[in-house]
C-alpha positions in Angstrom: 19.0 -17.2 16.9 18.5 -14.9 13.9 18.1 -11.1 14.4 15.1 -9.3 13.0 17.3 -7.9 10.2 18.3 -11.5 9.2 14.7 -12.7 9.4 13.4 -9.9 7.1 16.3 -10.2 4.8 15.8 -13.9 4.4 12.0 -13.6 4.1 12.0 -11.0 1.4 15.3 -11.7 -0.3 13.8 -13.9 -2.9 11.7 -11.0 -4.2 14.6 -8.6 -4.7 15.0 -9.7 -8.3 11.5 -8.4 -9.1 12.3 -4.8 -8.0 13.0 -2.1 -10.5 12.3 1.6 -10.2 10.3 1.6 -13.5 8.1 -1.3 -12.4 7.6 0.3 -9.0 6.2 3.5 -10.5 4.1 1.6 -13.0 2.6 -0.5 -10.2 2.0 2.5 -8.0 0.2 4.4 -10.7 -2.0 1.4 -11.6 -2.9 0.5 -8.0 -2.9 3.8 -6.1 -6.6 3.7 -5.4 -6.6 0.0 -4.4 -3.7 0.6 -2.0 -5.5 3.3 -0.1 -3.7 6.2 1.6 -1.9 4.0 4.2 -0.6 1.5 1.6 0.4 4.2 -0.8 2.2 6.1 2.0 4.1 2.9 3.0 5.2 2.1 -0.5 6.3 5.6 -1.2 8.1 5.9 2.1 10.0 2.7 1.5 10.9 3.8 -2.0 12.3 7.2 -0.8 14.1 5.6 2.1 15.9 3.4 -0.5 17.2 6.5 -2.1 18.7 7.8 1.1 22.5 7.3 1.5 22.3 7.0 5.3 20.0 4.0 5.4 21.9 0.8 6.4 22.6 -1.8 3.7 20.6 -4.5 5.5 17.6 -2.1 5.6 17.9 -1.4 1.9 17.9 -5.1 1.3 14.7 -5.5 3.2 13.2 -2.5 1.3 14.1 -4.0 -2.1 12.7 -7.3 -1.1 9.4 -5.8 0.2 9.0 -3.6 -2.9 9.9 -6.6 -5.1 7.1 -8.5 -3.4 4.8 -5.6 -4.0 5.7 -5.5 -7.7 5.6 -9.3 -8.3 2.0 -10.1 -9.4 1.9 -13.8 -8.5 2.8 -13.7 -4.8 0.9 -15.4 -2.0 -2.4 -13.9 -3.0 -2.3 -13.1 -6.8 -3.0 -9.4 -7.4 -5.7 -10.0 -10.0 -8.1 -11.4 -7.4 -10.6 -8.7 -6.6 -10.5 -7.2 -3.1 -8.0 -9.7 -1.6 -5.4 -9.4 -4.3 -3.4 -6.6 -2.6 -4.0 -7.7 1.0 -0.7 -9.6 1.3 1.2 -6.8 -0.4 -0.1 -4.3 2.1 0.9 -6.6 4.9 4.4 -6.9 3.6 4.7 -3.1 3.2 3.4 -2.6 6.7 5.8 -5.2 8.1 8.8 -3.6 6.4 7.8 -0.2 7.7 7.4 -1.6 11.2 10.8 -3.4 11.1 12.6 -0.4 9.7 10.9 2.3 11.7 14.1 3.6 13.3 16.0 3.4 10.0 13.6 5.4 7.9 14.8 9.0 7.7 12.4 11.8 8.2 13.3 13.1 4.7 11.9 9.9 3.1 8.6 10.4 5.0 8.5 14.0 3.9 9.0 13.1 0.2 6.3 10.4 0.5 3.9 12.9 2.0 4.8 15.5 -0.7 4.1 13.0 -3.5 0.8 12.0 -1.9 -0.1 15.7 -1.6 0.7 16.2 -5.2 -1.4 13.2 -6.3 -4.3 13.4 -3.8 -4.4 17.1 -2.9 
């Protein structure tokens, strides 16, 4: 039986090749309003957790896969579809946050909150 770590790594591994920091920021800036506060916080938290040296390698693999899925425009529900286009992306970000809850440092959460405060006031 596979562990949660293996399940998530296998599920999102195919999207790792779509992740890049440049594409992440471009996508965030284009879609911040459509993501809403919760989706934006999830994406930023995962991004900042990826930068943390203490986060386990398997968790970083899941993060890269989830963020790659978020960046990739032709996933399960193509992002250009009004209203529904980001629904699957939000679900993937939420699933990654849930799976990695204990492996996300408080400093990553604080950086995400600071960025949101900077952008949203």
